[in-house]
C-alpha positions as a printed NumPy array, in Angstrom:
array([[ 27.161,  38.916, -14.733],
       [ 25.419,  35.793, -16.156],
       [ 22.769,  34.731, -13.762],
       [ 20.167,  34.765, -16.597],
       [ 22.248,  32.148, -18.38 ],
       [ 21.731,  29.529, -15.712],
       [ 20.298,  26.239, -17.008],
       [ 19.818,  23.542, -14.316],
       [ 19.756,  26.127, -11.477],
       [ 17.564,  28.513, -13.354],
       [ 14.771,  28.501, -10.773],
       [ 17.198,  30.098,  -8.355],
       [ 16.347,  33.393,  -9.928],
       [ 12.838,  33.181,  -8.368],
       [ 11.827,  34.696,  -5.102],
       [ 14.949,  33.519,  -3.238],
       [ 17.159,  34.901,  -6.04 ],
       [ 15.903,  38.521,  -5.996],
       [ 18.995,  39.571,  -4.039],
       [ 21.15 ,  37.732,  -6.505],
       [ 19.5  ,  39.773,  -9.464],
       [ 20.184,  43.012,  -7.691],
       [ 23.747,  42.216,  -6.78 ],
       [ 24.317,  40.983, -10.309],
       [ 23.081,  44.248, -11.756],
       [ 25.391,  46.263,  -9.474],
       [ 28.412,  44.072, -10.31 ],
       [ 27.723,  44.488, -14.024],
       [ 27.085,  48.3  , -14.094],
       [ 29.035,  49.881, -11.35 ],
       [ 31.986,  50.725, -13.64 ],
       [ 29.759,  52.754, -16.004],
       [ 28.437,  54.649, -12.919],
       [ 32.014,  55.285, -11.887],
       [ 32.995,  56.555, -15.293],
       [ 30.066,  58.942, -15.753],
       [ 29.762,  59.9  , -12.004],
       [ 25.969,  59.639, -12.33 ],
       [ 24.231,  57.766,  -9.536],
       [ 20.728,  58.769, -10.475],
       [ 17.826,  56.547, -11.256],
       [ 17.235,  58.313, -14.5  ],
       [ 20.633,  57.167, -15.773],
       [ 19.724,  53.514, -15.639],
       [ 16.034,  53.376, -15.359],
       [ 16.243,  51.927, -11.885],
       [ 16.514,  53.341,  -8.352],
       [ 19.953,  54.908,  -7.577],
       [ 22.621,  52.203,  -7.616],
       [ 24.132,  53.402,  -4.33 ],
       [ 20.868,  53.016,  -2.63 ],
       [ 20.433,  49.534,  -4.167],
       [ 23.918,  48.538,  -2.849],
       [ 23.086,  49.525,   0.636],
       [ 19.779,  47.79 ,   0.397],
       [ 21.654,  44.59 ,  -0.545],
       [ 23.951,  45.039,   2.501],
       [ 20.863,  45.381,   4.649],
       [ 19.299,  42.212,   3.302],
       [ 22.482,  40.223,   3.761],
       [ 22.658,  41.323,   7.388],
       [ 19.009,  40.422,   7.798],
       [ 19.873,  36.973,   6.326],
       [ 22.547,  36.606,   9.01 ],
       [ 20.125,  37.424,  11.725],
       [ 17.508,  35.061,  10.316],
       [ 19.713,  32.112,   9.353],
       [ 22.456,  32.518,  11.927],
       [ 25.153,  32.766,   9.208],
       [ 28.665,  34.057,   9.985],
       [ 31.871,  34.774,   7.987],
       [ 31.354,  36.063,   4.408],
       [ 27.614,  36.563,   4.223],
       [ 27.614,  36.939,   0.443],
       [ 29.252,  33.603,   0.045],
       [ 26.862,  32.109,   2.619],
       [ 23.912,  33.471,   0.667],
       [ 25.18 ,  31.908,  -2.616],
       [ 25.831,  28.598,  -0.857],
       [ 22.38 ,  28.628,   0.692],
       [ 20.894,  28.989,  -2.813],
       [ 22.834,  26.026,  -4.089],
       [ 22.024,  23.601,  -1.236],
       [ 18.356,  24.421,  -1.333],
       [ 17.665,  24.331,  -5.082],
       [ 15.797,  21.088,  -5.783],
       [ 16.493,  20.417,  -9.451],
       [ 16.958,  17.316, -11.571],
       [ 20.686,  17.147, -10.723],
       [ 20.557,  17.832,  -7.015],
       [ 17.722,  15.37 ,  -6.404],
       [ 19.528,  12.679,  -8.413],
       [ 22.599,  13.209,  -6.289],
       [ 20.927,  13.223,  -2.846],
       [ 21.977,  10.055,  -0.932],
       [ 23.544,   8.328,  -3.92 ],
       [ 26.115,  10.883,  -4.921],
       [ 27.557,  11.684,  -8.436],
       [ 25.503,  10.673, -11.489],
       [ 26.557,  10.073, -15.112],
       [ 25.282,  11.706, -18.313],
       [ 25.273,  14.963, -20.149],
       [ 23.544,  16.741, -17.279],
       [ 27.048,  17.148, -15.751],
       [ 27.975,  19.507, -18.496],
       [ 24.985,  21.692, -17.926],
       [ 25.672,  21.657, -14.18 ],
       [ 29.355,  22.608, -14.764],
       [ 28.254,  25.536, -16.891],
       [ 26.039,  26.823, -14.023],
       [ 28.715,  26.284, -11.395],
       [ 31.15 ,  28.301, -13.533],
       [ 28.707,  31.17 , -13.302],
       [ 28.494,  30.813,  -9.484],
       [ 32.23 ,  30.67 ,  -9.288],
       [ 32.301,  34.168, -10.928],
       [ 30.015,  35.435,  -8.169],
       [ 32.157,  33.852,  -5.496],
       [ 35.427,  35.261,  -6.872],
       [ 34.15 ,  38.758,  -7.575],
       [ 36.241,  41.579,  -6.006],
       [ 33.945,  44.056,  -4.291],
       [ 36.748,  46.519,  -3.302],
       [ 36.104,  48.92 ,  -6.161],
       [ 32.383,  48.898,  -5.595],
       [ 32.893,  49.548,  -1.923],
       [ 35.2  ,  52.436,  -2.669],
       [ 32.967,  53.959,  -5.365],
       [ 29.849,  54.048,  -3.165],
       [ 31.736,  54.856,   0.052],
       [ 30.23 ,  51.699,   1.603],
       [ 32.645,  50.83 ,   4.36 ],
       [ 29.861,  48.775,   5.854],
       [ 30.491,  46.053,   3.157],
       [ 33.312,  44.978,   5.48 ],
       [ 30.592,  43.698,   7.851],
       [ 29.283,  41.407,   5.011],
       [ 32.722,  39.918,   4.271],
       [ 33.603,  39.218,   7.928],
       [ 30.432,  38.957,   9.897],
       [ 30.745,  37.771,  13.578],
       [ 27.635,  36.159,  14.878],
       [ 26.763,  37.269,  18.421],
       [ 25.399,  33.836,  19.374],
       [ 21.98 ,  34.264,  17.759],
       [ 20.11 ,  31.035,  17.045],
       [ 18.997,  30.35 ,  13.489],
       [ 15.215,  30.608,  12.816],
       [ 15.716,  28.413,   9.829],
       [ 18.405,  25.751,  10.601],
       [ 19.576,  23.918,  13.575],
       [ 23.145,  24.699,  14.716],
       [ 24.707,  21.683,  12.98 ],
       [ 23.219,  22.446,   9.599],
       [ 24.008,  26.169,   9.776],
       [ 27.669,  25.286,  10.448],
       [ 27.72 ,  22.884,   7.546],
       [ 26.483,  25.681,   5.164],
       [ 29.025,  28.182,   6.51 ],
       [ 31.836,  25.585,   6.204],
       [ 30.724,  24.78 ,   2.611],
       [ 30.834,  28.444,   1.708],
       [ 34.451,  28.55 ,   2.965],
       [ 35.354,  25.455,   0.994],
       [ 33.908,  26.876,  -2.267],
       [ 36.355,  29.805,  -1.87 ],
       [ 39.249,  27.319,  -1.651],
       [ 38.109,  25.454,  -4.736],
       [ 40.265,  26.696,  -7.609],
       [ 38.162,  25.648, -10.559],
       [ 34.464,  25.17 , -11.348],
       [ 35.161,  21.408, -11.566],
       [ 36.442,  21.359,  -7.968],
       [ 33.478,  23.455,  -6.84 ],
       [ 31.071,  21.08 ,  -8.575],
       [ 32.668,  18.077,  -6.9  ],
       [ 32.373,  19.739,  -3.538],
       [ 28.758,  20.536,  -4.098],
       [ 27.981,  17.019,  -5.331],
       [ 29.595,  15.489,  -2.272],
       [ 27.444,  17.813,  -0.082],
       [ 24.373,  16.572,  -1.802],
       [ 25.339,  12.931,  -1.122],
       [ 26.239,  13.539,   2.476],
       [ 23.367,  15.825,   3.532],
       [ 20.804,  15.917,   0.634],
       [ 19.19 ,  19.001,  -0.869],
       [ 16.46 ,  21.403,   0.126],
       [ 14.267,  21.087,   3.105],
       [ 14.31 ,  17.269,   3.215],
       [ 18.084,  17.146,   2.994],
       [ 18.841,  19.832,   5.562],
       [ 16.172,  18.882,   8.188],
       [ 15.321,  15.759,   9.972],
       [ 11.745,  16.569,  11.252],
       [  8.715,  18.157,   9.756],
       [  5.153,  19.134,  10.468],
       [  2.068,  19.671,   8.223],
       [  0.568,  23.141,   7.678],
       [ -2.628,  23.215,   5.672],
       [ -3.271,  26.416,   3.69 ],
       [ -5.036,  27.645,   0.554],
       [ -2.518,  25.84 ,  -1.581],
       [ -2.954,  22.494,   0.177],
       [ -0.805,  20.668,   2.684],
       [  2.703,  22.083,   3.089],
       [  5.448,  20.116,   4.688],
       [  7.329,  22.554,   6.944],
       [ 10.635,  21.875,   8.704],
       [ 10.859,  21.678,  12.529],
       [ 14.154,  23.384,  13.43 ],
       [ 14.229,  22.652,  17.089],
       [ 13.927,  18.956,  17.816],
       [ 15.112,  17.42 ,  21.08 ],
       [ 18.534,  15.702,  20.678],
       [ 17.459,  12.606,  22.57 ],
       [ 19.073,   9.204,  21.927],
       [ 17.679,   5.75 ,  22.608],
       [ 20.533,   5.294,  25.191],
       [ 18.992,   8.226,  27.155],
       [ 15.866,   6.134,  27.835],
       [ 16.688,   4.155,  30.921],
       [ 15.446,   0.52 ,  30.755],
       [ 12.986,  -0.768,  28.177],
       [ 15.836,  -2.613,  26.44 ],
       [ 13.58 ,  -5.127,  24.698],
       [ 11.316,  -2.351,  23.457],
       [ 14.222,  -0.315,  22.069],
       [ 15.714,  -3.338,  20.343],
       [ 12.443,  -4.132,  18.591],
       [ 11.96 ,  -0.522,  17.47 ],
       [ 15.566,  -0.316,  16.273],
       [ 15.472,  -3.58 ,  14.365],
       [ 12.35 ,  -2.524,  12.402],
       [ 13.858,   0.998,  11.571],
       [ 17.17 ,  -0.581,  10.597],
       [ 15.329,  -2.843,   8.093],
       [ 13.498,   0.191,   6.727],
       [ 16.483,   2.386,   6.089],
       [ 18.392,  -0.624,   4.567],
       [ 15.614,  -1.23 ,   1.977],
       [ 14.488,  -4.473,   3.555],
       [ 10.942,  -5.294,   4.482],
       [  9.616,  -3.404,   7.543],
       [  6.368,  -2.777,   9.293],
       [  4.294,   0.092,  10.44 ],
       [  4.842,   0.355,  14.136],
       [  2.588,   1.139,  17.124],
       [  4.087,   2.071,  20.512],
       [  1.31 ,   1.772,  23.132],
       [  1.097,   1.675,  26.916],
       [  1.138,   3.802,  29.996],
       [  1.683,   7.569,  29.924],
       [  5.198,   8.93 ,  30.509],
       [  7.02 ,   5.733,  29.651],
       [  9.106,   6.986,  26.726],
       [  7.038,   6.249,  23.699],
       [  7.335,   9.621,  22.09 ],
       [ 10.952,   9.99 ,  23.219],
       [ 11.785,   6.788,  21.425],
       [ 10.404,   8.129,  18.191],
       [ 12.365,  11.309,  18.471],
       [ 15.463,   9.203,  19.296],
       [ 14.91 ,   7.156,  16.151],
       [ 14.711,  10.411,  14.087],
       [ 18.07 ,  11.527,  15.512],
       [ 19.808,   8.119,  15.256],
       [ 19.004,   7.431,  11.575],
       [ 19.04 ,  10.914,  10.132],
       [ 22.542,  10.29 ,   8.574],
       [ 21.147,   7.214,   6.902],
       [ 18.488,   9.171,   5.041],
       [ 15.589,   8.904,   7.532],
       [ 13.176,  11.74 ,   7.852],
       [ 10.096,  12.086,  10.192],
       [  6.876,  13.976,   9.45 ],
       [  4.512,  14.641,  12.369],
       [  0.795,  14.732,  11.547],
       [ -2.305,  15.155,  13.735],
       [ -5.706,  13.554,  13.557],
       [ -7.441,  16.534,  12.003],
       [ -4.948,  16.333,   9.109],
       [ -5.517,  12.707,   8.127],
       [ -7.373,  13.955,   5.   ],
       [ -4.143,  15.464,   3.806],
       [ -2.289,  12.159,   3.994],
       [ -2.581,  11.351,   0.298],
       [ -1.295,  14.783,  -0.561],
       [  1.648,  14.474,   1.837],
       [  2.625,  11.066,   0.546],
       [  2.411,  12.39 ,  -3.013],
       [  5.108,  14.958,  -2.157],
       [  7.526,  12.482,  -0.744],
       [  7.068,   9.209,  -2.556],
       [  9.675,   9.894,  -5.227],
       [ 12.448,  11.261,  -3.023],
       [ 15.587,   9.208,  -2.131],
       [ 14.839,   9.433,   1.572],
       [ 12.986,   7.121,   3.963],
       [ 10.006,   8.857,   5.642],
       [  8.271,   7.973,   8.864],
       [  4.85 ,   9.516,   9.177],
       [  4.534,  10.039,  12.968],
       [  1.235,  10.231,  14.857],
       [  1.54 ,  11.019,  18.589],
       [ -1.011,  10.036,  21.149],
       [ -3.21 ,   8.408,  18.626],
       [ -6.77 ,   7.42 ,  19.666],
       [-10.32 ,   7.97 ,  18.544],
       [-13.642,   8.302,  20.232],
       [-16.825,   6.525,  18.921],
       [-17.99 ,   9.559,  16.945],
       [-14.656,  10.231,  15.258],
       [-14.301,   8.713,  11.769],
       [-11.095,  10.252,  10.547],
       [ -9.333,   7.032,  11.281],
       [-10.872,   5.638,   8.032],
       [ -8.546,   7.854,   6.106],
       [ -5.572,   6.367,   7.949],
       [ -6.782,   2.857,   7.379],
       [ -6.914,   3.443,   3.607],
       [ -3.435,   4.906,   3.561],
       [ -1.772,   2.159,   5.7  ],
       [ -3.42 ,  -0.7  ,   3.843],
       [ -6.607,  -1.169,   1.839],
       [ -6.681,   1.715,  -0.616],
       [ -6.298,   1.196,  -4.294],
       [ -3.011,   3.079,  -4.403],
       [ -0.157,   1.137,  -2.807],
       [  1.805,   2.813,  -0.063],
       [  5.278,   3.834,  -1.255],
       [  8.204,   1.706,  -0.183],
       [  9.858,   4.741,   1.331],
       [  7.071,   5.492,   3.72 ],
       [  6.159,   3.914,   7.105],
       [  3.654,   4.816,   9.73 ],
       [  4.805,   5.088,  13.435],
       [  2.284,   5.932,  16.   ],
       [  2.114,   6.168,  19.849],
       [ -0.963,   5.646,  21.931],
       [ -2.092,   4.922,  25.428],
       [ -4.639,   2.539,  23.911],
       [ -3.731,  -0.809,  22.39 ],
       [ -6.794,  -0.758,  20.093],
       [ -6.738,   2.912,  19.334],
       [-10.547,   3.275,  18.939],
       [-12.6  ,   3.489,  22.078],
       [-14.468,   0.315,  22.845],
       [-17.489,  -0.1  ,  25.113],
       [-19.175,  -2.995,  26.784],
       [-22.167,  -2.411,  24.473],
       [-20.025,  -3.257,  21.526],
       [-20.076,  -6.928,  22.59 ],
       [-23.242,  -7.088,  24.584],
       [-25.828,  -5.205,  22.61 ],
       [-28.525,  -7.814,  22.092],
       [-30.585,  -5.544,  19.855],
       [-27.816,  -5.621,  17.275],
       [-26.592,  -9.217,  18.015],
       [-26.238, -10.115,  14.296],
       [-23.785,  -7.267,  13.704],
       [-21.941,  -7.112,  17.008],
       [-18.887,  -8.88 ,  15.56 ],
       [-18.856,  -6.367,  12.686],
       [-18.656,  -3.54 ,  15.209],
       [-15.834,  -5.058,  17.177],
       [-13.817,  -5.911,  14.001],
       [-14.218,  -2.439,  12.607],
       [-12.713,  -0.954,  15.78 ],
       [ -9.877,  -3.476,  15.828],
       [ -9.072,  -3.111,  12.176],
       [ -6.898,  -0.038,  12.499],
       [ -4.645,  -1.465,  15.187],
       [ -4.224,  -4.642,  13.104],
       [ -2.698,  -2.661,  10.312],
       [  0.369,  -2.033,  12.47 ],
       [  2.606,  -5.044,  11.921],
       [  4.852,  -4.264,  14.903],
       [  3.318,  -3.387,  18.298],
       [  5.525,  -2.52 ,  21.284],
       [  4.243,  -2.231,  24.86 ],
       [  5.614,   0.331,  27.222],
       [  4.353,  -0.344,  30.732],
       [  4.851,   1.56 ,  33.941],
       [  8.149,   0.687,  35.73 ],
       [  8.072,  -1.364,  38.97 ],
       [  9.134,   0.456,  42.083],
       [ 12.704,  -0.927,  41.866],
       [ 12.86 ,   0.028,  38.249],
       [ 11.649,   3.515,  38.941],
       [ 14.337,   3.847,  41.554],
       [ 16.951,   2.748,  39.029],
       [ 15.805,   5.395,  36.596],
       [ 16.081,   8.053,  39.324],
       [ 19.651,   6.864,  40.242],
       [ 20.721,   6.771,  36.591],
       [ 19.381,  10.29 ,  35.91 ],
       [ 20.871,  11.733,  39.033],
       [ 24.275,  10.356,  37.958],
       [ 23.833,  11.697,  34.465],
       [ 23.118,  15.199,  35.721],
       [ 25.762,  15.102,  38.435],
       [ 23.291,  15.46 ,  41.292],
       [ 25.145,  14.926,  44.622],
       [ 22.802,  13.457,  47.26 ],
       [ 22.78 ,  10.462,  49.552],
       [ 21.131,   7.609,  47.688],
       [ 18.744,   6.846,  50.536],
       [ 17.57 ,  10.525,  50.695],
       [ 17.393,  10.758,  46.887],
       [ 15.145,   7.684,  46.626],
       [ 12.973,   8.787,  49.553],
       [ 12.509,  12.189,  47.942],
       [ 11.733,  10.564,  44.546],
       [  9.089,   8.307,  46.113],
       [  7.388,  11.267,  47.77 ],
       [  7.507,  13.166,  44.512],
       [  5.894,  10.434,  42.407],
       [  2.998,  10.043,  44.816],
       [  1.785,  13.512,  44.025],
       [  3.071,  13.917,  40.466],
       [  1.477,  11.154,  38.297],
       [  2.913,   7.953,  39.721],
       [  5.743,   5.695,  38.581],
       [  7.038,   6.59 ,  35.174],
       [ 10.189,   7.722,  33.419],
       [  8.616,  11.146,  32.855],
       [  7.925,  11.558,  36.636],
       [ 11.556,  10.606,  37.345],
       [ 12.777,  13.218,  34.898],
       [ 10.479,  15.869,  36.292],
       [ 11.876,  15.102,  39.814],
       [ 15.405,  15.413,  38.576],
       [ 14.594,  18.704,  36.9  ],
       [ 13.127,  19.876,  40.257],
       [ 16.404,  19.071,  42.024],
       [ 18.444,  20.768,  39.295],
       [ 16.229,  23.907,  39.7  ],
       [ 16.847,  23.971,  43.36 ],
       [ 20.631,  23.738,  42.8  ],
       [ 20.561,  26.599,  40.298],
       [ 18.548,  28.704,  42.799],
       [ 21.281,  28.11 ,  45.446]])
């Protein structure tokens, strides 16, 4: 087999391609083993080939358990390599689709090699090694296991793509199918996932996918129509390459600020929007993170939840420099979205304005503490709902979850609940509905 002849997809033969190298060796040498009847390691300078084949079966089944794949696991494995390899061609195709130039000839050369892997007949190998368990690899039925790597939608897309590759009759058709996938869904972790977190290790800040994000939509948030409209308009402008602002959602706890950000990530994923969550203690990694995403064909929102600072905390200065004020200009494909219970983000005290001993510099202190909030061009206030608005939220949620209860009793119980569970808010209403659903399940 010709995996060592790959050009554009050459990096596939690294860590993720170790299984490919072993399978390629077996596919290339099994006939010689069959002719000589010698399975020993001494015959080929490697461990016994039969043992190697069973080890490959083991790894493919482990792949199914980890990734949630089903169908032909060998094809799913090959497909997974192709959709995750970030190279000059795949990055050029993400979002924009097919590109012109000589690179297409090199890619077609590589796809022809992959087509050989897809079309290989393993029946003689299975018979030679007595490996009936290979049938599991070619027709694997998933027992409902969740993927530890992909969400359900992305996993299905990869499995469907593997099936389509088998229907493609020529390398040209296979290349066209793959290019369309890059355009529709992107490549690598940024293409296949919508949300990420930052993990700081010895090699610096790593952007790691979040595979289990709540599938909330803006329509799920009852009320707050003006706030949702303002947030949607700013995000629409961003994904359409128009001028957009950094955005601060502030106000009372439990009013849907964080849920609105999650909803934005879900709503605009298909338009190339990705969201990266970062915490205060990681602000020093912001320049590193932005350096990893500034040249990608996606729009990135760097999301900071529950953002606020005490007097003694100074990490906000890193954030100020990134948003506006540093020598390096913030990339056009990056915005900052933050939520906070504080409008001005940094804790203010009466002494900031009334300290007579420092009268000449009092205004400097106040301006320094306001400067971070002023860097957010769009500010959206989420306040606690009035009693009637709270009752409307309860009624809407009860209807959404098919809770059958007299309205008068429902609202009376909801009012009792909120008195001892945090007061009037959308979060309290949702918790009350969850309580009722739990009681119904118990019955």
